[in-house]
N, C-alpha and C positions, 0 to 999 in steps of 0.2 A: 749360093744365093743369099743365105742368111749373113754370111761374112761380108758380102758385097753391100748389103743393106746397112750393116753396122758401120762400115767405112763411110757410106754416104751419110748416115745419120750423124756421125762424128764430124764430118765435113760441114754439114749444115749447122750443127751446134757451134762450131768454131766461127762460122760466118755470122751467126746471131750474136755471139759474144764479142766478136771483133767490132761490130757496129755499136753494140752497147758501150764498150770501152771507149770508142771514138767519140761518141756523143756525150756520154756522162762525164768524161774527164773535163771537157770544156765547161759544162755546167758547174762542176764542183770547184775548179781551180781557175776559171777564166778571169775573175777579178784579181786573184793573187798574181797570175802571170802578167796581166795587163798593167798592174801597178808596179811591176818589177820587184815584187817580193820574192818570187820564185822563178827559176828558169824552167823551160818546157820539159826538159828531161827530168828535173826534180819533181815537177808536178805529176808527170806520168808515173814515176816511181812511187810517190806517195799514194796515188790513186790505186795502183796495183796492191801495195802493201795493206792499206786500210780496207780496200775492197775484198781482199782475201780474208782479213779479220772478220768482216761482216758476213761473208759467205760461209766461213768455217764455223762460226758461232751461231748467229741468228738465222742465217740463210738456209741451213740444213732443215729447219722446221718447214719452210716453204717448199723445199724440194720434196720432203716427205708427203706434204699435202698434195702436191701436183703429180707426184709419181705413183701414189697408191691410195689416196683417200677420196678424191673426186670420183675416180673410177678405180676398180681393182687393178693392181699392178699387172695381172695376167692379161688385161686388155691391150697392154702396150706391146704388141708384136713388133718386130723390126719395121715392118711396112707402116703400121699405125704410128709408130714413133717418128719415122721420117715425115709422114704426112703432117703431124702436129707441128714439128719443127719447120716444115715448109710454110705453113700458114703464118707462124711467128716471124720467120725471115722475110716473107713477102710484105708483112705489115711494116717491118723496119725499113725495107727498101722503098716502099711508097712514102713513108714518113720522111726519109732522107731526100728523095727525089722531088717531092712536091711540098714539103714543109707542112704536111698534115700531122696534127698532134695525136697520132695513134698511140695507144697504150700497148706496150709489148706484153705486160702481164695480163691485161684483159683479153688480148688476142689469143694468147696461149691458153688461158682458161676457157675461152669460147670454143676453141678447137677441141679441147678435151671434153667439154660438155657435148659437142656434136658427136664425139666418139661414144660417150655414155648414153646419149639418147638413141643412137643407132643400135647399140648393143643391149639396151635395156638395163644397164648397170650403173646409172648415174646416182650418186649419193645426194638425194634431193635436200635432205636436212642440212648437209654441209654447204650446199650451194645457196641455201637460204641465208645462212650465216655470212657467206662471202659477199653475196649481193647486198645484204644489209650493211656490211662494212663499207662497201663501195659507195653507199648513199650517205651513211653517217660520217665517215671520215672527212669528206670534203666540207660538210656542214660544220664540223668541229674546227677545221682549218679556217673557214670563213669567219666563224665567231671569234676565234682567238686572234686572227689578223685584225678584225674590226676593233676589238678591245685594246690591243697593243697600239694600233694606229691612233685611236682616239685619246687614250690616257697615258701611254708610255713613250711612244715614238718621239714626240718633240723634245722630251727631256734627254733621251739617249742621243738624239741628233745634236743637241746643244753641247754635250760634253765629250762625245766620242769623235775623233778626227780620223779621216782616211786620206792618205796622200799618194799621189802618183809620182814616184821618184824618177829623177833623170837617170840615175845610176841604180843598180840593184841594191836592195835593202841590206843584204849581206854581201860584203866584199872581202877580198883576200889580199893580204900584204905578202907579196912574193919576193920581197927583198932578201929574206933569209933562206936557209936550206929547206925548211918546212913552211909551206904557206900558212899564214895566220889569219883566221877570219875575224872581221870586225864589222860593226853596224855602220850603216851610212851616217856620216857625221851630221847631215842635215836633218836627221830624224829627231823630233822632239819626244819627250816621254809620252805625250798623248798619241803621237804617231806610232810609237812602238806598241802601245796597247792595241790600237786599231789594227796595225799590221799583223800582230800575232793572232788577233781575233779572226781576221780574214783567212789565215792559213789554217787555224784550228778548226774553223767551221767547214772549210774545204775538205779537211780530213774526215770530219763527221759525215759530210755528204757522201764521200767515197764509201764510208762504212755502210751507210743506208743503201746506197746503190748496189753494193755487193750483196747485202742481205736480201734485197727484194728482187734482184735481176739474175742471180746465179741460176735459180730454178727455171727461168725462161729459156735458158740455153741448154740445160742438160736434164731436166726432170723426166722427159719421156724416155731418155736413154737409161736413166736409173731404174725406171719401171719396166723396161723392155727385157724381161726375162733375165735380169741381172747382167745386162751388157756392161754397166758400170756400177761400182759401189758409190755411195754418197760421197765418200772422201775423194774417190777418183773423179767424180762429177764436179766437185768444187774445184779441184786442181785444174781440170780441163777448162771450166768456165773462166776462172781467173787468168789462166794462160791466154785465152782468147781475148779477155779484157785487155791484157797487157799488149797484145799485138795491135789492138786499136789505139790504145793510149800512146804508144810510142810512134805511131805512124799517122793515121788520119786525124788524131786528136790535135796534132800540131797546128792544123788548120782551124779546128773548132775552138782552140784556145785563143785565137785571134778574132774570131767572128762570133758575135752574140746574136741570138734570135731577135727579129724585129719587134716582137710583142713586148719585150721587157728592156729594150736598150736604154730607156730613159729612167730606169729605176736607179736611185742612189745606191751606192754600195751598201750602206747601212740597211736599207730596205731589203736588198737581195739577201743579206745575211740573216735577217729576221725570217724571211720567207724560207730560207734553207733550214734554219733551226726548227721552225714549226712543222714544215712539211716532212723533213727528215725524221723528226721525233715520232710523228704519227705513223709513218711507214715502218719505222723500226719496231714500234709497239705491235703493229699488225703482223709484221714478219715474225716476231718472237712467238706470236700465237699461231703461226703457220698459215696466215691468211695472205694470199697474193694480192697486192694492190698497186695502184699506179702512183709513182712519185710525181709524175708530171701533173696529174689531176690535183693532188694535194697542194703542190706548190702554187699552181694557178689559182686555186681557191683562196689560198693565203694572200696572194697578191691583190686579188679583188677586195677581200675583206680589209686588208691594210690600207689600201687606197681610199675605200669608203670611210673607214674610221678616221683617217687623217683629215679628209675633206670635211667630215661632219663636225669637227671641233668648233666651227664657227657658229653652231647652233646648239641649244640645249636639247635634251631628249624630248621634252614636251613640244618644243618648236618643230623638231623633226617629225613628230607624230602628227602634227597639224600644220602642214606646209601652207603658205599663203602666196599671193601673187608677188609680194616683195621677197619672200624666201621660198623658192620652189624646192622640189625634191632634190636632195643632194646627189650630184653626179660624181662618179669616181674620177679622180684627176691626177695626172702626173704632176701638175703644178703644185698641188697641195703637198706633195712629198718633197719636191725639189726646192721649194721656197719656204720650208718649214721653220727655218731659223728666223728670218725676217727679210724684208725686201733688200736691205743693205747687208744682209748676212746670209749669203747663199749656202746651201748644203755642200757637202764634199762632192767629189767627182761621181758622176753617174757611171753605170756600166758602159753606156755609149761613149762617154768621154774617154774611158779606159781603152775601149776597142778602137776608137778613132785616133788615140794618142793626142787628144785635145787637152789644153790647159784648163783646169777648173778655176772658177773665180776665187780671188783672194779673200781670205776671211778678215774681218775687221779686228781691231785691237780689243774692242769691247763688244760682246754679244748680248743683244737685248734679252730681257726676261721673256719666258714663254707665256703667251697670252692664256688667260683662263678659258676653260671650255665655255662656249656660248658668247664669248666676247668677240667683237669685230676686230679684225687685225689684218696684217699683211698676208697671213696664210688663209685668206678667204677662199671660198670655193672657186676653182678654176674650171673653165669650160672644156678644156681638152681632156679626152678620155685616156685613162691609164690603160684600160682595155675597152676599146670602143665597142658598141653594141654588136657589130658584125663579128669582131674577134671573139667576144664572149659567147655568142650564139654558135660560132663554129666550134669552139672548144667543148661546149656542153653537148652539141650534136655528135661530135666524134666520140665523146665519153660514152654516149648511149649506143652509137652505131658500131663502134669498134668490136665489142664482144658479140653484138647481135649479128653482124655480118659474118664473123668468124663461125658462129653456130650455123647460120643458114648455108654458108658455103661448104663447111666441113661435113655436115650431116649427110647429104646425098653421096659424098665421096665414101664415107665409112659404111653407109647403108647399102649401096649398090655396086661400088667398085672394089672395096676391100673386104 
């Protein structure tokens, strides 16, 4: 029976890792593949490689927390481990089927908390730290995004270019015996810098995803009476990531979620750096946290900061009828250069294979903060109120529902 439960647990862990790899590869390398900087197979290989690096280094701290610190490792019997993984896998399935932004990390922690409450072994002090991090981390991302959007983004947008190439960025001369790689001849030095940035940040996102998500797939099995060692757990998780990366990720690399399709590539890279850095820091401290929540908070802050450049801080603090409260806007990001100098391609342009607007020969100077200009507040929402409420609601409900659903299972059935 124990052997059967172990096999079932490993199977569920593979299912969880498979879905994580499929979805996270698209998030990390969607812009790079869509811009023809990388081929899908190359993107999958990079995701697996850097995901393994993140899981093997920083990720083992999160595995240790979830396998033995929130509740004692002895509580993870084979049946309890399968149950925790079941709740994690169910949240992923619902997220993929209905587009609900459920957090895998929060669901897994919620199920473990249910086990701890039912057995009376929950480490309350540690949970206080984890919940505090869940509150503080998105606020930090929101603040950093707002500052970057208000004071830094327009200058980056003016000088950094992103191009969607008709042919791949790296090509091969096959005229000789050995194929010789060379860069796309249409790539300017500015394009090269932007292209390498897209790939490098995609690799960084893969590292963050491996660091934060490996524990979601295997932590219960590592705690289950030594079913797996930490090293074995990391290898199993990353192998499952790879199955998803080389299969279902081929579709997610072409399809981008509706909530962020109109983000310029520059904005998406800033979001990736800020969100990924916060999650990497938390993971190094052994705190499981949601990459989706951190990146979403950064997007909202970045959009608000960019839109608010049309007003000074004093004017923002005292809105008038002529200058109402600033609304987060896609337009504030997309038209940040000037009306006649549109930004580079958005993620939606990349996904739809649309041509981005041509850049003029001379790019106007960036307007000062508080001055009226072409980048005035736009009425269209980057994250409309309904989307923002849905994200915040699921941020709270995901771990709560996992606790409520798992507690009676552990208390009365296991």
